[in-house]
C-alpha positions in Angstrom: 0.0 0.0 0.0 1.5 3.4 -1.0 1.1 6.7 0.8 0.8 10.1 -0.8 0.1 13.1 1.4 -1.5 10.8 4.0 -3.7 9.2 1.4 -3.5 5.4 1.3 -3.3 4.0 -2.2 -3.2 0.4 -3.5 0.2 -1.0 -4.2 1.2 -0.3 -7.8 -1.7 2.2 -8.3 -1.8 3.2 -12.0 -2.4 6.7 -13.4 -6.1 6.1 -13.8 -6.4 5.2 -10.2 -4.3 8.1 -9.1 -6.4 10.5 -11.2 -9.6 9.1 -9.7 -8.3 9.7 -6.3 -7.2 13.2 -7.2 -10.7 13.9 -8.4 -12.2 12.6 -5.2 -9.9 14.7 -3.0 -10.6 17.8 -5.2 -14.4 17.3 -4.8 -14.0 16.9 -1.0 -12.1 20.3 -1.1 -8.8 18.6 0.1 -6.8 20.7 -2.3 -3.3 20.0 -0.9 -3.9 16.2 -1.2 -5.4 16.6 -4.7 -2.4 18.7 -5.8 0.1 16.1 -4.5 -1.6 13.4 -6.4 -1.7 15.5 -9.6 2.0 16.2 -9.3 2.8 12.5 -8.8 0.8 11.8 -12.0 2.7 14.5 -13.9 6.0 13.1 -12.6 5.2 9.9 -14.5 3.3 11.5 -17.4 4.3 15.2 -17.9 1.4 15.9 -20.3 -1.4 14.1 -18.5 -4.5 16.2 -19.4 -6.5 15.0 -16.4 -3.9 15.9 -13.9 -3.2 19.2 -15.6 -7.0 20.0 -15.5 -7.3 19.4 -11.7 -4.0 21.3 -11.1 -5.4 24.2 -13.0 -8.7 24.0 -11.2 -6.9 24.1 -7.9 -5.0 27.2 -9.0 -8.3 28.8 -10.0 -10.1 27.9 -6.8 -7.3 29.4 -4.7 -7.4 32.7 -6.6 -4.5 32.3 -9.0 -6.5 32.8 -12.3 -3.5 33.6 -14.5 -1.6 30.5 -13.4 -4.8 28.5 -13.8 -5.2 29.7 -17.4 -1.6 28.6 -18.2 -2.0 25.2 -16.7 -5.4 24.6 -18.3 -4.1 25.7 -21.7 -1.5 22.9 -21.4 -4.3 20.5 -20.6 -6.4 21.7 -23.6 -3.4 21.3 -25.9 -3.5 17.6 -25.0 -7.3 17.2 -25.0 -8.7 19.9 -27.3 -12.1 18.3 -27.8 -13.0 18.3 -24.2 -15.8 20.9 -23.9 -15.7 20.8 -20.1 -12.0 21.5 -20.0 -12.4 24.4 -22.5 -15.1 25.8 -20.3 -12.8 25.8 -17.3 -10.1 27.4 -19.4 -12.5 30.1 -20.5 -13.5 30.8 -16.8 -9.8 31.2 -15.9 -9.1 33.6 -18.8 -12.1 35.7 -17.8 -11.0 35.9 -14.2 -7.4 36.7 -15.3 -8.7 39.8 -17.3 -8.6 38.2 -20.8 -12.3 38.3 -21.9 -11.4 37.9 -25.6 -9.7 34.6 -24.9 -12.5 33.6 -22.6 -15.1 34.2 -25.4 -13.0 32.2 -27.8 -12.9 29.2 -25.5 -16.6 29.4 -24.5 -17.4 29.4 -28.2 -15.2 26.4 -28.9 -16.8 24.5 -26.0 -20.3 25.3 -27.4 -19.3 24.2 -30.9 -18.4 20.8 -29.4 -21.5 20.7 -27.2 -24.2 22.9 -28.6 -26.5 22.7 -25.6 -23.7 23.5 -23.1 -25.9 25.8 -21.0 -23.3 27.1 -18.5 -20.9 27.9 -21.4 -23.7 29.8 -23.2 -24.6 31.8 -20.1 -20.9 32.7 -19.4 -20.3 33.6 -23.1 -23.2 36.0 -22.8 -21.8 37.6 -19.7 -18.3 37.8 -21.3 -19.6 39.5 -24.5 -21.5 41.9 -22.3 -18.3 42.7 -20.5 -16.6 43.3 -23.9 -19.4 45.7 -25.0 -20.7 43.4 -27.8 -24.3 43.9 -26.9 -25.9 42.3 -29.9 -23.9 39.0 -29.5 -24.4 39.0 -25.8 -28.2 39.3 -26.3 -28.1 36.5 -28.8 -26.3 34.2 -26.3 -28.7 35.2 -23.5 -31.7 34.4 -25.7 -30.1 31.1 -26.7 -29.7 30.2 -23.1 -33.3 31.1 -22.3 -34.4 28.8 -25.1 -32.8 26.0 -23.2 -34.0 27.1 -19.7 -36.7 29.8 -20.0 -36.7 30.7 -16.3 -33.0 30.7 -15.6 -32.1 33.6 -13.4 -28.6 34.0 -14.7 -29.6 34.1 -18.3 -32.4 36.6 -17.5 -29.9 38.7 -15.6 -27.6 38.8 -18.6 -30.5 39.7 -20.9 -31.6 42.5 -18.5 -28.1 43.9 -18.3 -27.8 43.9 -22.1 -31.1 45.7 -22.3 -30.0 48.3 -19.7 -26.7 48.9 -21.5 -28.7 49.3 -24.7 -31.0 51.9 -23.0 -34.0 49.7 -23.2 -34.8 50.3 -19.6 -38.4 49.2 -19.4 -37.4 45.8 -20.9 -34.4 45.7 -18.5 -36.5 46.2 -15.4 -38.9 43.5 -16.6 -36.1 41.0 -17.2 -34.3 41.8 -14.0 -37.5 41.6 -12.0 -38.0 38.1 -13.4 -34.4 37.2 -12.6 -34.9 38.3 -9.0 -38.0 36.1 -8.6 -36.0 33.1 -9.7 -32.5 33.8 -8.4 -30.7 31.9 -5.7 -28.4 34.9 -5.2 -31.0 37.4 -4.2 -28.4 40.1 -3.2 -26.8 40.2 -6.6 -30.2 40.2 -8.3 -31.5 43.0 -6.1 -28.3 45.0 -7.0 -28.8 44.5 -10.7 -32.5 45.5 -10.5 -31.6 48.6 -8.3 -29.1 49.8 -11.0 -31.9 49.6 -13.6 -34.4 51.4 -11.4 -31.8 54.1 -10.7 -31.1 54.6 -14.4 -34.7 55.7 -15.0 -34.6 58.1 -12.1 -36.1 56.2 -9.2 -33.3 56.8 -6.7 -35.3 55.9 -3.6 -36.4 52.6 -5.2 -32.8 51.8 -6.1 -31.7 52.6 -2.6 -34.3 50.2 -1.2 -32.9 47.4 -3.5 -29.3 48.1 -2.4 -30.3 48.1 1.3 -32.1 44.8 1.0 -29.1 43.3 -0.9 -26.8 44.3 1.9 -29.1 42.9 4.5 -28.9 39.6 2.7 -25.2 39.8 2.0 -23.1 42.4 3.8 -20.2 41.5 1.5 -22.2 42.5 -1.7 -19.7 45.2 -2.6 -21.5 46.3 -5.8 -24.6 47.1 -3.8 -22.5 48.9 -1.3 -20.8 51.0 -4.0 -24.0 51.7 -5.9 -25.6 52.8 -2.7 -22.8 55.3 -2.0 -23.2 56.7 -5.5 -27.0 56.9 -5.5 -27.2 58.7 -2.2 -25.5 61.7 -3.8 -28.8 62.2 -5.7 -31.0 62.2 -2.5 -31.9 65.8 -1.7 -33.4 65.1 1.7 -30.4 63.2 3.1 -28.6 65.1 5.9 -24.8 65.5 6.0 -24.7 63.4 9.1 -26.6 60.6 7.4 -24.4 60.7 4.4 -21.2 60.7 6.5 -22.5 57.9 8.7 -23.0 55.7 5.6 -19.4 56.4 4.5 -18.1 55.6 8.0 -19.9 52.3 8.0 -18.4 51.5 4.6 -15.0 52.4 5.9 -15.5 50.2 9.0 -16.5 47.2 6.9 -13.3 47.5 4.9 -10.9 48.4 7.8 -7.8 46.2 7.8 -6.0 46.4 11.1 -2.8 44.9 9.6 -2.4 47.9 7.3 -1.6 50.0 10.3 1.5 47.9 11.0 3.1 48.6 7.6 6.0 51.0 8.1 7.6 51.1 4.6 11.0 50.7 6.2 12.7 50.3 2.8 11.2 53.5 1.4 13.6 56.3 1.3 12.2 59.4 3.2 14.1 61.8 0.9 11.8 64.8 0.3 13.3 65.8 -3.1 13.9 62.5 -4.8 12.1 61.2 -7.8 8.7 59.8 -6.8 6.8 56.8 -8.0 3.1 57.8 -8.4 0.5 55.0 -8.9 -2.9 55.9 -10.3 -5.6 53.3 -9.9 -8.6 53.6 -12.2 -11.1 51.8 -14.5 -11.3 55.0 -16.5 -8.1 55.3 -18.5 -10.3 55.6 -21.6 -12.8 57.8 -23.4 -14.7 58.6 -20.2 -15.4 61.8 -18.3 -12.8 60.9 -15.6 -10.3 59.9 -18.3 -10.7 63.2 -20.1 -10.3 65.0 -16.8 -7.2 63.1 -16.0 -5.4 63.0 -19.3 -4.0 66.6 -19.2 -2.3 65.8 -15.9 -0.8 62.5 -17.1 0.3 64.1 -20.4 2.0 67.0 -18.6 3.7 65.2 -15.7 7.4 66.1 -15.1 9.2 62.9 -16.2 12.4 64.0 -14.3 10.5 64.3 -11.0 7.8 61.6 -11.2 7.6 58.0 -12.5 4.1 57.2 -13.5 2.4 53.9 -13.0 -1.2 53.3 -14.2 -3.0 50.4 -12.6 -5.8 49.8 -15.1 -9.0 48.0 -14.2 -9.8 47.9 -17.9 -13.4 47.9 -19.1 -12.4 48.7 -22.7 -9.5 50.1 -24.7 -9.8 53.0 -27.2 -7.8 55.9 -28.6 -7.7 57.7 -25.2 -6.4 54.5 -23.6 -3.5 54.5 -26.1 -2.7 58.1 -25.2 -2.6 57.2 -21.5 -0.3 54.2 -22.3 2.0 56.5 -24.3 2.4 59.0 -21.5 2.8 56.5 -18.6 6.1 54.9 -17.6 4.3 51.7 -16.7 0.8 50.2 -17.6 -0.3 47.4 -15.2 -3.6 45.6 -15.8 -5.3 45.3 -12.4 -8.0 42.8 -13.5 -7.4 39.5 -11.7 -5.8 41.1 -8.6 -7.8 41.0 -5.4 -7.7 44.1 -3.3 -4.9 42.8 -1.0 -3.1 41.4 -4.0 -3.1 44.7 -5.9 -2.0 46.6 -2.8 0.9 44.1 -2.5 1.8 44.6 -6.1 1.9 48.3 -5.6 4.2 47.9 -2.6 6.4 45.6 -4.6 6.6 48.3 -7.3 7.7 50.8 -4.7 4.9 53.2 -5.2 5.4 56.3 -3.0 2.0 57.9 -3.6 -1.1 56.0 -4.6 -3.9 58.0 -6.2 -7.4 56.4 -6.3 -9.7 57.7 -9.0 -13.4 58.2 -8.8 -13.8 55.6 -6.1 -17.5 55.0 -6.1 -18.0 55.0 -9.9 -17.7 52.2 -12.5 -15.1 49.5 -11.5 -12.9 51.7 -9.4 -11.4 50.3 -6.3 -10.8 52.6 -3.4 -10.9 49.7 -1.0 -7.4 48.7 -2.1 -6.3 51.7 0.0 -7.6 49.9 3.1 -4.6 47.5 2.6 -2.2 50.5 2.6 -0.8 50.2 -0.9 1.6 53.1 -0.5 3.0 55.5 2.2 0.7 58.3 1.0 -2.8 57.6 -0.4 -5.0 60.1 -2.1 -8.7 60.2 -3.2 -9.1 62.1 -6.5 -12.3 62.8 -8.5 -14.6 61.1 -6.1 -17.6 63.2 -5.0 -17.6 62.5 -1.3 -15.4 61.1 1.4 -14.0 57.6 0.9 -14.8 56.9 4.6 -11.5 54.9 4.7 -9.1 55.5 7.6 -6.2 54.7 5.4 -7.0 57.3 2.7 -4.8 60.2 3.7 -5.9 63.1 1.5 -8.8 64.2 -0.6 -7.9 66.6 -3.5 -10.3 69.5 -3.8 -10.2 73.3 -4.0 -11.6 76.3 -1.9 -14.7 76.6 -4.0 -15.7 73.0 -3.7 -14.7 73.0 0.0 -14.6 76.5 1.4 -13.1 76.9 4.9 -16.6 76.8 6.5 -17.7 73.7 4.6 -20.4 71.7 6.3 -19.3 68.5 4.6 -17.7 65.8 6.8 -14.8 63.5 5.7 -12.2 61.1 7.0 -9.3 62.4 4.9 -7.4 65.6 5.1 -8.5 68.1 2.5 -5.8 69.3 0.2 -7.0 72.3 -1.8 -5.5 72.9 -5.2 -5.7 76.4 -6.8 -8.4 74.9 -8.9 -9.5 71.3 -8.9 -11.1 70.6 -12.3 -9.2 70.2 -15.5 -10.8 69.2 -18.8 -9.7 68.0 -22.2 -11.1 70.4 -24.8 -13.1 68.7 -27.5 -11.7 69.2 -31.0 -15.2 69.0 -32.4 -18.4 70.8 -31.6 -20.6 73.7 -32.6 -19.2 77.2 -33.2 -20.6 80.3 -31.6 -24.0 80.3 -33.3 -26.9 82.6 -32.3 -29.2 81.3 -29.6 -32.0 79.3 -31.0 -34.6 81.7 -29.6 -33.6 84.0 -32.5 -35.3 81.6 -35.0 -37.7 79.7 -32.7 -39.3 82.7 -31.0 -39.3 80.8 -27.7 -36.7 79.8 -25.1 -35.4 76.2 -25.0 -34.2 75.1 -21.6 -32.2 71.8 -21.6 -30.6 69.2 -19.4 -28.3 66.5 -20.7 -27.7 64.9 -17.3 -28.7 61.4 -16.1 -32.4 61.1 -15.2 -31.3 59.9 -11.7 -30.1 63.5 -11.0 -33.6 64.9 -11.8 -35.5 64.3 -8.5 -39.0 65.4 -7.8 -37.6 68.5 -6.1 -35.6 69.4 -9.2 -38.5 68.8 -11.4 -40.8 71.0 -9.2 -38.3 73.9 -9.6 -38.1 73.5 -13.3 -41.9 73.3 -13.6 -42.0 76.6 -11.7 -39.6 78.1 -14.2 -41.6 76.9 -17.2 -44.8 78.2 -15.6 -43.1 81.7 -15.4 -41.8 81.5 -19.0 -45.0 80.4 -20.7 -43.7 79.6 -24.2 -40.5 77.9 -23.1 -39.7 74.3 -23.9 -37.6 71.8 -21.9 -35.3 69.4 -23.9 -34.0 66.3 -22.2 -31.1 64.1 -23.4 -28.9 61.4 -21.9 -27.3 59.3 -24.5 -30.0 57.0 -25.9 -32.0 56.6 -22.7 -35.1 58.6 -23.8 -35.6 56.3 -26.8 -37.4 54.1 -24.2 -41.1 54.8 -24.5 -41.8 53.8 -20.9 -39.4 56.5 -19.6 -40.9 59.1 -21.9 -44.4 58.3 -20.8 -43.4 58.7 -17.2 -42.0 62.1 -17.9 -45.1 63.2 -19.8 -47.2 62.1 -16.8 -45.1 64.3 -14.5 -45.5 67.2 -17.0 -49.3 66.9 -17.2 -49.6 66.6 -13.4 -47.7 69.9 -13.1 -50.2 71.6 -15.4 -47.8 71.9 -18.3 -48.7 71.1 -21.9 -46.9 67.9 -23.0 -45.8 69.5 -26.3 -43.5 71.8 -24.3 -41.3 68.7 -23.5 -38.8 67.6 -26.0 -37.0 64.3 -25.9 -33.6 63.9 -27.7 -32.1 60.5 -28.0 -29.4 58.6 -30.0 -26.1 57.2 -28.8 -24.3 59.9 -30.7 -20.6 60.4 -31.3 -19.0 63.3 -29.6 -19.5 65.7 -32.5 -23.2 65.0 -32.9 -23.7 65.1 -29.2 -22.1 68.5 -28.8 -24.0 69.7 -31.9 -27.3 69.2 -30.0 -26.3 72.1 -27.7 -26.9 74.3 -30.8 -30.7 73.8 -30.1 -30.5 74.8 -26.4 -30.7 78.4 -25.1 -30.2 77.8 -21.4 -29.0 74.7 -19.6 -30.5 73.9 -16.2 -28.1 72.1 -13.9 -29.6 69.5 -11.4 -29.1 69.4 -7.7 -28.0 68.2 -5.1 -25.6 66.3 -7.5 -24.5 68.8 -10.1 -23.2 68.1 -13.6 -19.5 68.2 -14.3 -18.7 67.1 -17.9 -22.2 68.1 -19.0 -21.7 71.6 -17.5 -18.3 71.9 -19.2 -19.7 70.7 -22.6 -22.6 73.2 -22.4 -20.2 76.1 -21.6 -17.8 75.0 -24.4 -20.7 75.3 -26.8 -21.6 78.8 -25.5 -24.7 77.7 -23.6 -25.2 79.4 -20.2 -25.8 77.1 -17.3 -28.0 78.0 -14.4 -26.6 76.4 -11.2 -27.4 76.1 -7.5 -24.7 76.2 -4.9 -24.9 73.2 -2.6 -23.3 72.5 0.8 -20.9 69.7 -0.3 -18.5 68.7 -3.1 -21.1 67.1 -5.3 -23.4 70.1 -5.0 -20.8 72.8 -5.8 -19.3 71.5 -9.0 -21.3 73.6 -11.5 -20.9 76.8 -9.4 -17.2 76.2 -9.2 -16.9 75.8 -13.0 -18.9 78.9 -13.6 -16.8 80.9 -11.1 -13.6 79.8 -12.8 -14.7 81.2 -16.2 -16.0 84.5 -14.8 -19.7 83.6 -14.9 -20.4 83.2 -11.2 -23.6 85.3 -11.5 -25.2 82.3 -13.1 -24.8 80.2 -9.9 -27.4 81.0 -7.1 -27.3 80.5 -3.4 -31.0 79.6 -3.1 -33.7 77.9 -5.1 -35.6 81.2 -5.3 -32.5 82.9 -6.8 -32.0 79.9 -9.2 -35.6 80.4 -10.5 -35.2 84.2 -10.7 -31.9 83.9 -12.6 -33.3 81.4 -15.1 -36.4 83.5 -15.7 -34.5 86.8 -16.0 -32.1 85.3 -18.6 -34.9 83.8 -20.5 -36.4 87.2 -20.9 -33.1 88.8 -22.1 -32.4 87.7 -25.6 -29.5 90.2 -26.0 -27.7 88.8 -23.0 -28.3 85.2 -24.2 -26.7 86.2 -27.5 -23.7 87.8 -25.7 -23.2 84.8 -23.5 -23.4 82.5 -26.5 -20.7 84.5 -28.2 -18.3 84.7 -25.3 -18.7 81.8 -22.9 -16.7 79.3 -25.0 -13.7 81.7 -25.2 -13.9 82.4 -21.5 -13.8 78.7 -20.9 -10.8 78.1 -23.2 -8.8 80.9 -21.6 -9.5 79.7 -18.0 -7.5 77.5 -15.7 -9.9 74.7 -16.6 -8.1 74.2 -19.9 -4.5 74.8 -18.9 -3.1 71.3 -18.6 0.6 72.3 -18.1 -0.2 74.7 -15.3 -2.6 72.3 -13.7 0.0 69.5 -13.7 2.4 71.7 -11.9 -0.2 72.4 -9.2 -1.0 68.8 -8.7 2.7 67.9 -8.7 3.3 70.6 -6.0 0.5 69.1 -3.9 1.9 65.5 -4.3 5.4 66.8 -3.4 4.0 68.6 -0.3 2.2 65.5 0.8 5.4 63.5 0.4 7.4 66.1 2.5 4.8 65.7 5.2 5.3 62.0 5.2 9.0 62.3 5.3 8.8 64.7 8.3 6.6 62.2 10.2 8.8 59.3 9.2 11.9 61.2 10.3 
């Protein structure tokens, strides 16, 4: 009788018996024993596909997706017609951040076994991740033909529909998925995201809260909740801060406090390694805000590392790669693993971008990835004890700010920086000159237009009797259900439905900016202002009416207007907001003057001076570093 890792085996056990035993140990979750058996098999037969398969699955199960993909690829080279093996290989590729390879192997598995349901479902999810919505929908429908009530396939279909701005269909599919799902927390989170997209923020928050009650580790629900609450006008600062502190407490890592970075040189003037962590190094508002900084960094003083949680690659991604010293894909790293990688890279200052949005990962900071850690382009506190600074300015956070935060504020001369579009309308006359009536417009997400915002806008329209309101957010208003909801609100407010204009189409940038040619006055939402939408309107010469709030998210539009010399368009009260909008609507000559001059004022402002902005951010990072060096001694 032989012994391997305390497992008794028959004398002279052959490879088939050893593999059967390895399979049994793997299924009983005795991974060390299964690995020992696999390695014994491979010592006798280096290309044994079965042993390689289980060794790869062990690597996958223990969180080593890239290693799993390599091992499983060796197995597939020996047994390329094994659909199950190809499925496992595809799973590993997806987890390792290679969705293209994953899609290829799911497709091969399905070609071998056309009714391979799990592979079809995962292919749909992978294609969705890649942004191939038509193919993802085809795969989801194919899965539902096999299992009409399958929750996972319904969820994939609903998310495709949501991404395609077919929101009514998405809510229906995701509601059906929730009814049938075994993972209620994830299903509630997906449904909440769809409900939020159509503007029902309170309903979305209820979904996220229920998801977190079921699964406190449902991080997507947690992040979505922190994002959605920025749109809740009745939430107090104490309630908002309390939610962020609870988030921080859930992610607190006591071991991070013991890291001392003993091997990091505390020399104040040396060249620094700066690590930026983001999912938005692409054609995205945050990417366009950040690119001027990365493009203008001083290469002699700073070495730039970009840790990319990639959703997609495009021409802007290529520009980021060109300007960075190092591009490191972050997909496949856990939070602790990414923090460890950043420490191994010797990062001095870690900068976490837009924490609560998209696939960004501020929770990596809880593991103390660098001696100095900075929150940048988030709209509220991170709530994390290990986040040292929050970049801002004295308009977003005046000295008497009521906002609460866990970080130290670091005020730049001006916080925002934008990449000027190289396309867009010229300084055309305001459309009132040909229409004979004023067209107000808002191109922000519907979730920012709460009942309170709508009531204020309805008051403005009541005081400007011939005015129209044009709404646009990508292709969202193509959905008839969403349009019908808005028309009901309009009629309930006593407004004629023909005064409401819906604009839709997933336009390219030039066509999108061209739509501002039909807007006389943009109305900015509150309490969560527009940023990129405000900038784009001003770049097109469209005046923006804004309301100063009491926190970062509510002071963005007023800040941008102040920085281009148009602070009089930002009001301190709702009453002044209404008066300002109505007064401008009645002054065609002023509208024409603003139309002619605002774009130039914007281009000459600090908002569009990338070189100067980079120097200001670099000075801030250097100052933060000096402070760390002083404490370190």
